C-alpha positions in Angstrom: 248.4 -48.2 13.9 250.3 -47.3 10.9 252.5 -50.1 9.7 256.0 -49.4 8.2 256.5 -49.7 4.5 259.0 -52.3 5.5 260.5 -54.5 8.2 264.3 -54.9 8.8 264.3 -58.6 8.7 267.5 -60.7 9.8 269.3 -61.8 6.7 269.4 -65.5 7.7 265.6 -65.5 7.7 265.5 -63.5 4.3 267.9 -66.3 2.8 265.1 -69.1 3.8 262.5 -67.1 2.3 264.2 -66.5 -0.9 265.0 -70.1 -1.2 261.4 -71.2 -0.5 260.0 -68.5 -2.8 262.6 -69.4 -5.6 261.1 -73.3 -5.4 257.6 -71.7 -5.9 256.2 -72.0 -2.3 254.8 -68.9 -1.0 256.2 -67.8 2.2 255.3 -64.8 5.0 256.7 -64.0 8.3 254.2 -64.2 11.1 253.9 -64.3 14.8 255.7 -62.9 17.8 258.2 -61.2 15.9 255.9 -59.2 13.8 253.6 -58.2 16.9 256.5 -57.3 18.8 258.3 -55.5 16.1 255.2 -53.4 15.7 255.2 -52.6 19.1 258.7 -51.6 19.2 259.8 -54.6 21.3 263.1 -56.2 20.2 262.7 -59.9 18.9 265.0 -61.4 16.4 263.2 -64.8 16.3 261.1 -64.5 13.2 259.0 -67.4 12.1 258.0 -68.1 8.7 254.7 -70.0 7.4 254.7 -71.4 4.0 252.8 -73.7 1.4 255.8 -75.8 1.3 255.1 -79.2 3.3 257.5 -80.3 6.1 259.4 -82.7 3.6 259.6 -80.1 0.9 261.3 -77.8 3.7 263.6 -81.2 4.6 264.5 -81.3 1.2 265.4 -78.0 0.2 267.8 -77.3 3.4 270.5 -79.3 4.4 270.4 -78.8 8.0 266.9 -79.2 9.7 265.4 -80.3 12.8 261.9 -81.8 12.6 260.5 -80.4 15.8 256.9 -80.9 15.0 256.5 -82.7 11.6 252.9 -83.7 12.2 251.9 -80.1 12.8 253.9 -78.9 10.2 256.9 -77.5 11.7 260.3 -78.0 10.7 263.5 -75.7 12.0 266.0 -74.7 9.7 269.4 -74.0 11.2 271.4 -71.1 9.9 275.3 -70.5 9.8 275.3 -69.7 13.5 273.3 -72.8 14.3 270.2 -70.7 15.0 267.1 -72.4 14.3 264.1 -70.7 12.6 260.8 -72.2 12.5 259.3 -72.8 9.4 255.4 -74.0 9.4 253.3 -75.3 6.6 249.9 -73.1 6.0 247.3 -75.2 8.0 244.0 -75.5 9.7 242.6 -77.4 12.4 240.0 -80.0 11.4 239.7 -81.8 14.6 240.6 -81.0 18.4 240.0 -82.0 21.9 240.7 -79.2 23.6 244.4 -80.1 23.9 245.5 -81.8 20.7 244.5 -80.7 17.2 244.6 -82.7 13.9 245.8 -80.4 11.3 245.1 -79.9 7.5 248.1 -78.8 5.1 247.9 -77.4 1.7 245.5 -74.6 2.6 245.8 -71.0 1.9 247.8 -68.2 4.1 244.1 -66.9 5.1 243.0 -70.1 6.2 246.3 -70.3 8.4 245.8 -66.8 9.7 242.1 -67.7 10.9 243.1 -70.6 13.0 245.6 -68.1 15.1 244.6 -67.5 18.8 244.6 -63.4 18.9 244.3 -60.7 16.5 247.8 -59.4 17.3 249.3 -62.7 16.3 247.5 -63.2 13.3 249.4 -60.2 11.3 251.5 -61.5 8.3 254.6 -59.7 6.6 255.9 -60.8 3.3 259.5 -60.4 3.6 260.4 -60.0 -0.1 257.4 -58.2 -1.5 257.1 -56.1 1.4 253.5 -56.8 1.9 251.3 -57.0 4.9 248.0 -59.0 5.5 246.4 -58.3 8.5 242.8 -59.7 8.0 241.7 -59.4 11.4 242.7 -55.7 12.3 245.6 -57.0 14.8 247.4 -53.8 14.2 244.5 -51.7 15.0 244.1 -54.0 18.3 247.8 -53.4 18.9 247.0 -49.9 18.8 244.2 -50.2 20.9 245.9 -52.3 23.4 243.6 -54.8 23.4 243.7 -58.8 23.5 241.0 -59.9 21.2 240.6 -63.6 19.8 240.4 -64.3 16.0 236.6 -65.1 15.1 234.5 -66.6 17.8 236.5 -66.6 21.1 234.3 -69.7 22.3 235.8 -72.0 19.6 239.2 -70.6 19.8 239.6 -71.5 23.5 237.7 -74.9 23.1 240.4 -75.6 19.9 243.1 -75.4 22.6 242.1 -74.5 26.5 245.8 -73.1 26.8 244.8 -70.0 25.0 242.8 -68.8 27.9 246.4 -68.7 29.8 248.1 -67.2 27.0 245.5 -64.2 26.8 246.4 -63.8 30.5 249.9 -63.8 29.7 249.9 -61.4 26.8 247.5 -59.1 28.8 250.1 -58.9 31.7 253.1 -58.4 29.3 252.1 -55.7 27.6 249.4 -54.3 30.2 246.7 -54.5 27.3 243.0 -55.0 28.3 241.1 -58.3 27.4 238.3 -57.8 24.9 234.8 -58.0 26.8 233.7 -61.2 24.5 237.2 -62.7 24.8 237.2 -62.4 28.9 233.7 -63.8 29.0 234.6 -66.7 26.7 237.6 -67.5 28.7 235.7 -67.2 32.0 233.0 -69.5 30.5 235.6 -72.2 29.2 237.8 -72.1 32.2 236.9 -75.4 33.4 238.6 -77.1 30.3 242.1 -75.9 31.7 241.7 -79.2 33.8 242.2 -81.1 30.7 245.6 -79.7 30.2 249.0 -81.2 31.2 250.9 -79.9 34.2 253.8 -79.3 32.2 251.9 -77.0 29.9 250.6 -74.8 32.6 253.5 -74.5 34.6 255.3 -73.3 31.3 252.9 -70.7 30.8 252.7 -69.7 34.6 256.4 -69.4 34.6 256.5 -67.7 31.3 253.8 -65.3 32.4 256.0 -64.4 35.6 259.3 -63.6 33.8 257.5 -61.4 31.0 254.8 -59.7 32.9 255.2 -56.0 33.4 253.6 -56.2 36.8 253.3 -59.9 38.4 250.6 -58.5 40.6 248.4 -58.1 37.4 249.3 -61.6 36.4 248.3 -63.2 39.4 244.7 -60.8 39.3 243.9 -62.0 35.9 244.3 -65.9 36.8 242.2 -65.2 39.9 239.5 -63.1 38.1 239.1 -65.7 35.2 239.2 -68.7 37.7 242.4 -70.2 36.2 243.8 -70.1 39.7 241.1 -71.7 41.2 241.8 -75.1 38.8 245.6 -75.0 39.1 246.7 -72.7 41.9 244.1 -73.1 44.8 247.1 -72.5 47.2 247.8 -68.8 45.9 246.7 -66.5 48.6 244.5 -63.6 48.5 246.7 -60.5 48.3 246.3 -56.9 49.6 247.7 -53.7 48.1 251.0 -53.9 50.3 251.7 -57.5 49.1 250.9 -56.7 45.7 253.8 -53.8 45.9 255.9 -56.8 47.2 255.4 -59.2 44.4 256.2 -56.7 41.5 259.4 -55.7 43.5 260.6 -59.4 43.7 263.0 -60.8 41.1 261.4 -62.7 37.9 262.2 -66.2 39.7 259.2 -68.2 39.1 259.7 -70.5 42.2 260.4 -67.7 44.5 257.3 -65.9 43.5 255.2 -69.1 43.4 256.5 -69.9 46.9 255.8 -66.5 48.2 252.0 -66.4 46.8 251.3 -70.0 47.9 250.2 -71.3 51.5 251.5 -74.7 50.8 254.5 -74.0 48.2 255.3 -77.7 47.8 251.8 -78.9 47.3 251.4 -76.4 44.4 254.8 -76.8 42.9 254.4 -80.6 43.2 250.9 -80.4 41.1 252.9 -78.5 38.5 255.1 -81.3 38.1 258.2 -79.2 39.1 261.7 -80.7 39.6 262.3 -82.0 43.2 264.8 -79.3 44.0 262.2 -76.7 43.1 259.5 -78.3 45.5 262.2 -78.6 48.4 263.1 -75.0 47.8 259.5 -74.0 48.0 258.9 -76.2 51.2 262.0 -74.4 53.0 260.9 -71.1 52.0 257.5 -72.0 53.7 258.9 -73.2 56.7 261.3 -70.4 57.2 259.8 -67.3 55.6 258.7 -65.9 59.1 261.7 -67.0 61.0 264.0 -64.1 61.0 267.1 -64.0 63.5 267.5 -60.7 65.8 270.0 -58.8 63.5 271.9 -57.5 66.6 272.9 -60.8 68.1 275.5 -62.1 65.5 275.3 -65.5 67.1 271.7 -65.6 66.0 272.2 -64.8 62.5 275.0 -67.1 62.2 273.0 -70.1 63.7 270.1 -68.8 61.4 272.4 -69.1 58.3 273.6 -72.7 59.3 270.0 -73.9 59.7 268.7 -72.2 56.5 271.4 -73.0 54.3 270.8 -72.0 50.7 267.3 -70.9 51.2 268.6 -68.0 53.4 269.3 -66.0 50.0 265.7 -66.4 49.3 264.5 -65.5 52.5 266.8 -62.2 52.4 265.1 -61.6 48.9 262.1 -61.7 50.4 262.7 -59.6 53.2 264.3 -57.0 50.9 261.1 -56.8 49.0 258.6 -56.5 52.2 261.0 -54.1 54.3 263.7 -52.6 52.1 265.0 -50.6 55.1 265.7 -54.0 57.1 269.4 -54.2 58.0 269.6 -57.8 58.2 271.0 -58.2 54.5 273.9 -56.0 55.4 274.7 -58.1 58.8 274.4 -61.3 56.7 276.9 -59.7 54.3 279.2 -58.8 57.1 279.2 -62.4 58.2 279.8 -63.7 54.8 282.7 -61.6 54.4 284.2 -62.6 57.6 283.9 -66.3 56.4 282.6 -67.2 59.9 282.2 -70.9 59.7 278.4 -71.8 59.2 278.4 -75.8 58.5 280.3 -79.2 59.6 282.3 -78.8 56.4 283.9 -75.7 57.4 285.2 -77.0 60.8 288.8 -77.2 61.7 288.5 -81.1 62.7 286.6 -84.0 61.1 285.3 -87.0 61.8 288.4 -89.0 61.8 290.1 -86.5 63.8 287.5 -87.0 66.6 287.8 -90.9 66.4 291.6 -90.5 66.5 290.7 -88.8 69.9 288.8 -91.2 71.1 285.3 -90.9 70.3 283.6 -94.0 69.6 282.8 -94.5 65.7 279.1 -94.0 64.9 276.3 -91.7 66.0 278.7 -90.4 68.6 281.0 -88.8 65.9 277.8 -87.0 64.4 276.6 -85.8 67.7 280.0 -84.3 68.9 280.6 -82.4 65.6 277.4 -80.7 65.7 278.0 -79.7 69.5 281.5 -78.3 68.4 279.6 -76.5 65.4 277.5 -74.9 68.0 280.4 -73.5 69.8 281.8 -72.1 66.8 278.8 -70.3 66.1 278.7 -68.6 69.1 282.5 -67.7 68.8 284.0 -68.1 65.2 287.2 -67.7 66.8 287.2 -71.1 68.3 287.3 -72.8 65.0 290.9 -74.2 65.6 292.2 -77.8 65.7 293.4 -77.6 68.9 290.7 -75.8 71.0 288.0 -78.4 69.2 290.2 -81.4 70.1 290.6 -80.0 73.6 286.9 -79.7 73.8 286.4 -83.4 72.6 
């Protein structure tokens, strides 16, 4: 790949680099924005790496956020309150596969040598318009290759999350993983069990939202062995199901629930929010139970029973059977504003008590019976009719 002579760097980033360089601190652009720009992918999130220590950055800039001072990272806020990450040149001096202790005061060369993949280890000087590509990352971009910097076994043992990052980048850009890097990922995959659920969830969800084809991401997780450790509920998918996965919207909870035999168990393991776990459980309970679209009463009853998860179920149905007419039938029911829940009934509990229903469980039972009648015929949803039925 022929790198351009100069990159179009955002003015706010240039201002930060100017200030650091003027204070005597060597400063380079590095990371994802450089990689994406060379690939022609829009990315304005330019990160800087510098010889300045965190306290130097905090002294030079009035508005900063100490987002990772122990690891050398300070965010500088620009005039629009956008954060720009500034990280000190560093190298790992000790790691347990999850947490690293870093040393500051090293060179750009040392800093690039500790990065995960060659495509992420390309540096560009925003003022002198110089390139530093010690590990041939631009060449790997051209070859569509994910390759670890240096010894892949050591790279993954420094931080096992890098295994999942390799899978995510391969799925996002549709690159292949370099043979030794893939072998090292497979050999070190058991180290993933040491990671926190939050880090794994973030990587899995980010992979779903960025992959060109989610089916490729799933295949990579299975092939390397990551799914066995963290996503054991993921079902084997055939050719037809792979097509369904790729037609679904990039909703991580929905896709995870579709793939899993027990979505609630998987989402719980990933420490998802309770609402996401319950959503996954509802999708599992209802995903094979669709109403007869020719019977409006069945469609209305189905909508009443499924509640909010109905839209998820219709999305899954549309991806697996694009010609199914149920989504249009449901849309017609919703346009007609047919009552589907107790709160949409023309009477309330106090109305029933005033009509002679004994306070307590009898009120709830009566309301549910009235809702059944209204689901059969929405025209019955009038105060007079319902009170006569009581």
